[in-house]
C-alpha positions in Angstrom: 65.4 41.1 -30.1 63.6 41.7 -26.8 64.0 39.2 -24.0 60.5 37.9 -24.5 61.0 37.5 -28.3 64.2 35.5 -27.6 62.2 33.3 -25.2 59.5 32.8 -27.9 62.2 31.8 -30.5 63.6 29.2 -28.0 60.1 27.9 -27.3 59.5 27.5 -31.0 62.6 25.4 -31.3 61.8 23.5 -28.1 58.3 22.6 -29.2 59.2 21.5 -32.7 62.0 19.4 -31.3 59.8 17.9 -28.6 57.1 17.0 -31.1 59.6 15.6 -33.6 61.3 13.4 -31.0 58.0 12.1 -29.6 56.9 10.8 -32.9 59.7 8.2 -33.0 58.1 6.4 -30.1 55.1 5.6 -32.3 57.1 4.3 -35.4 57.5 0.6 -36.2 61.2 0.9 -36.9 62.3 4.3 -35.6 66.0 3.5 -36.1 65.5 2.8 -39.8 63.6 6.1 -40.2 66.3 8.0 -38.4 69.0 6.4 -40.6 67.1 7.3 -43.7 66.1 10.7 -42.3 62.4 10.0 -43.0 60.2 12.6 -41.3 57.4 11.1 -39.2 53.9 11.7 -40.6 51.9 14.6 -39.4 50.5 15.7 -37.0 53.4 15.9 -34.5 52.0 16.3 -31.0 54.0 18.0 -28.3 54.4 16.6 -24.8 54.8 17.8 -21.2 58.1 19.3 -22.2 56.3 22.0 -24.2 53.3 22.2 -21.9 55.4 23.2 -18.9 57.5 25.5 -21.1 54.4 27.4 -22.1 53.8 28.1 -18.4 57.4 29.5 -18.2 56.5 31.9 -20.9 53.2 32.8 -19.4 54.9 33.7 -16.0 57.6 35.7 -17.8 54.9 37.6 -19.7 53.1 38.5 -16.4 56.0 39.0 -14.0 59.2 39.3 -16.1 60.8 36.8 -13.7 60.0 33.4 -12.2 57.2 33.7 -9.6 57.2 30.2 -8.1 53.6 30.2 -6.9 52.3 31.5 -10.2 54.4 28.9 -12.1 53.2 26.1 -9.9 49.6 27.2 -10.4 49.9 27.6 -14.1 51.5 24.2 -14.6 48.9 22.5 -12.5 46.0 24.3 -14.2 47.3 23.4 -17.7 48.2 19.8 -16.7 47.0 17.4 -19.4 47.2 13.7 -18.7 47.7 12.9 -22.4 50.9 14.9 -22.7 53.1 12.1 -21.6 54.2 13.4 -18.2 56.4 11.1 -16.2 54.7 9.0 -13.5 55.9 11.2 -10.6 54.9 14.4 -12.4 51.3 13.0 -12.8 51.1 12.7 -9.1 52.8 16.1 -8.4 50.5 18.0 -10.8 47.4 16.2 -9.4 48.3 17.1 -5.8 49.1 20.8 -6.6 45.9 21.1 -8.6 44.0 19.9 -5.5 45.4 22.8 -3.5 48.5 21.3 -1.8 51.5 23.6 -1.5 54.1 22.9 -4.2 56.8 23.1 -1.6 55.4 20.2 0.4 54.6 18.2 -2.8 58.1 18.7 -4.4 59.9 17.8 -1.1 57.8 14.7 -0.5 58.4 12.8 -3.8 60.5 9.7 -3.9 60.2 9.1 -0.2 61.3 12.6 0.8 64.3 12.7 -1.5 62.6 14.8 -4.2 62.7 14.2 -8.0 66.0 14.1 -9.9 64.2 13.8 -13.2 64.9 15.8 -16.3 61.6 17.8 -16.2 63.2 20.9 -14.9 65.9 20.9 -17.5 63.6 20.4 -20.4 61.8 23.7 -19.7 64.9 25.8 -19.0 66.0 26.9 -22.4 63.4 29.8 -22.8 64.6 31.1 -19.4 68.2 31.2 -20.6 67.1 33.0 -23.7 65.0 35.6 -21.7 67.8 36.3 -19.3 70.7 36.1 -21.8 72.0 39.5 -20.9 72.8 38.4 -17.3 74.2 34.8 -17.0 74.1 34.8 -13.2 70.4 35.8 -13.3 69.6 33.2 -15.9 71.1 30.5 -13.7 69.3 31.8 -10.6 65.9 31.9 -12.4 66.4 28.4 -13.8 67.0 27.2 -10.2 63.8 28.9 -9.0 61.9 27.2 -11.8 63.3 23.8 -10.9 62.4 24.0 -7.2 58.7 24.0 -8.0 58.9 20.3 -9.1 62.4 19.0 -8.5 65.1 18.6 -5.9 68.0 19.7 -8.0 69.1 22.6 -10.1 70.7 20.6 -13.0 68.5 22.5 -15.5 70.8 25.5 -14.9 73.2 24.1 -17.4 70.5 24.2 -20.1 69.6 27.8 -19.2 73.2 28.8 -19.4 73.7 27.1 -22.7 70.6 28.8 -24.1 71.8 32.2 -22.8 75.2 31.7 -24.4 73.6 30.5 -27.6 71.5 33.7 -27.7 74.6 35.8 -27.4 76.0 34.0 -30.5 73.0 34.9 -32.6 74.6 37.8 -34.4 78.2 36.4 -34.5 79.7 35.6 -37.9 81.8 32.7 -36.4 80.5 30.2 -34.0 82.7 28.6 -31.3 84.1 25.1 -31.5 82.3 22.5 -29.5 84.8 22.5 -26.7 84.7 26.3 -26.4 81.0 26.4 -26.3 80.8 23.8 -23.5 83.5 25.7 -21.6 81.3 28.8 -21.7 78.6 26.8 -19.9 80.9 25.2 -17.5 82.3 28.5 -16.3 79.3 29.2 -14.1 78.3 25.7 -13.1 78.9 24.5 -9.6 80.3 21.0 -9.0 77.8 18.3 -9.9 77.5 15.1 -11.9 76.1 17.0 -14.8 79.1 19.3 -14.8 81.5 16.4 -14.6 79.8 14.8 -17.6 79.9 18.0 -19.6 83.7 18.2 -18.9 83.9 14.7 -20.4 81.8 15.8 -23.3 84.5 18.3 -24.3 86.8 15.5 -25.2 84.3 13.8 -27.5 85.1 15.8 -30.5 83.4 14.0 -33.4 79.7 13.5 -34.1 80.8 10.2 -35.6 81.4 9.0 -32.1 77.7 8.8 -31.3 77.6 5.5 -29.5 80.7 6.4 -27.6 79.1 9.7 -26.6 76.0 7.9 -25.4 78.0 5.4 -23.4 79.8 8.2 -21.6 77.0 10.9 -21.4 73.8 8.9 -21.4 70.7 9.4 -23.6 68.0 10.1 -21.1 67.0 6.4 -20.8 66.8 6.9 -17.0 64.9 10.2 -17.4 67.3 11.8 -15.0 68.9 15.2 -15.6 72.3 13.6 -15.2 72.0 11.3 -18.1 70.0 13.7 -20.3 71.5 17.2 -20.1 75.2 16.4 -21.0 74.3 14.6 -24.2 71.9 17.3 -25.2 74.5 20.0 -24.8 77.0 17.9 -26.7 74.6 17.7 -29.6 74.1 21.5 -29.5 77.8 22.2 -29.4 78.4 20.5 -32.7 75.5 22.2 -34.6 74.9 25.6 -33.1 74.1 27.0 -36.5 72.1 24.2 -38.0 68.8 23.3 -36.3 68.0 20.4 -38.5 71.4 18.7 -38.1 71.3 19.2 -34.4 67.9 17.5 -34.1 68.8 14.5 -36.3 71.9 14.0 -34.2 69.8 14.2 -31.0 67.1 11.8 -32.1 69.7 9.3 -33.3 70.7 8.3 -29.8 67.4 6.7 -28.8 66.5 7.0 -25.1 64.3 9.9 -24.0 64.1 11.3 -27.5 61.4 13.9 -27.0 63.1 15.5 -24.0 66.6 15.5 -25.6 65.2 17.0 -28.8 63.3 19.6 -26.8 66.4 20.7 -25.0 68.5 20.7 -28.2 65.8 22.5 -30.1 65.3 25.1 -27.5 69.0 25.9 -27.4 69.9 25.8 -31.1 67.0 28.0 -32.0 68.7 30.7 -29.8 71.9 30.6 -31.9 70.5 29.7 -35.3 67.3 31.7 -35.0 63.7 30.4 -35.2 63.9 30.8 -39.0 66.3 27.9 -39.0 63.6 25.5 -38.0 62.5 23.9 -41.3 59.1 25.2 -42.4 57.9 21.7 -43.0 58.7 20.7 -39.4 56.6 23.6 -38.0 53.8 22.7 -40.4 53.7 19.1 -39.1 53.9 20.2 -35.4 50.5 20.9 -33.9 49.7 24.5 -33.6 50.8 26.0 -30.3 48.1 27.7 -28.2 48.3 31.5 -27.4 47.5 31.5 -23.6 51.2 32.1 -22.8 51.4 35.4 -24.8 51.2 38.8 -23.3 47.6 40.3 -23.4 47.1 42.5 -26.3 50.0 41.3 -28.4 50.1 39.2 -31.5 52.9 36.7 -32.2 53.4 34.1 -34.9 53.2 30.9 -32.9 53.4 28.7 -36.0 
C-alpha cells in the first residue's frame, strides 16, 4: 500500500470508531447497550476527532508532510461548532479563523500554559500510518501536528502505535500485548504517558477492565495522559480484530468517542480497513471528499 492509502485506511477506522463511540452519549442506558453489544441506531455522526483528522489527510495529500500553517488554516476553515469540539478548541478555532497566528493562539490558552488535552492525540493515527516506513519521522510529524493546537507532543505515542501496527499488516503472527507496547515505548521520551504505558504492560487481561481504567484512565479529564495509555492498551489486545477492540474501548466509559477514534485508527492499520464491519460503515455518516488528492477517486465509505 502507498503511504496515503495507509493513512486513508487509518482514517476509515478512526472515523468509524469516533462515530460509534459518540453515539453512546445519546443513549438512555449506554452501559446496558455495551453489555448486550447492541449497536446504536443510525446515523452515526462523527465529531471533531474525524474533522481534524480530515485536515491531516488534506495536508498530506498536498505536501506529503505536515505544513503547520496549512494545517492550522484547514482546521480553522473546516471548523464546525456542532462537531463536539472541546471548550478550549472552540476558542482556538474561532481565533485562528479570524486571522490570529496559530502560534500565538496555541501558546496563550489556559493562561499561557497551553492545552494538554487529547485533541492532538486523536488525530495522530493517520500520520503514523503515512510515515510507517520511518518511525522517527512519524514521531516528528506527529509533534509538528500537535504544536498547532497543543502544548505537548503526547500524541506521538499514537502515531508510533499506528506506524508499528501498519508494519504488522502482512504478518501472520501478531505480537503479544506487552511486546506491542514495548515497540511503542522504544522511541518515546520520558513523560506521564510513557510511564502509564509501561504500567499498561503489566495489565495482561482484558478481564481487568476496571483495574485498567483505575490505573490508566478513560479520558474523563480529556487530557492526553488519561486517554492515550488506555487506548493503546485496548489496541494491544486486539490488533487483529477491529470489532473486539472497539467494544473493549467503549466499555470503559469516559471520553468514548476519542478513545474509540484512537483505537479505531490504530487497529485499522494492523487489521486492515476491511476488518471494519460493513454494517458499522453503513451507519456512519458518509465522509466528505475534500481531503482527497485532486483527480483521484477513493472509496470513502
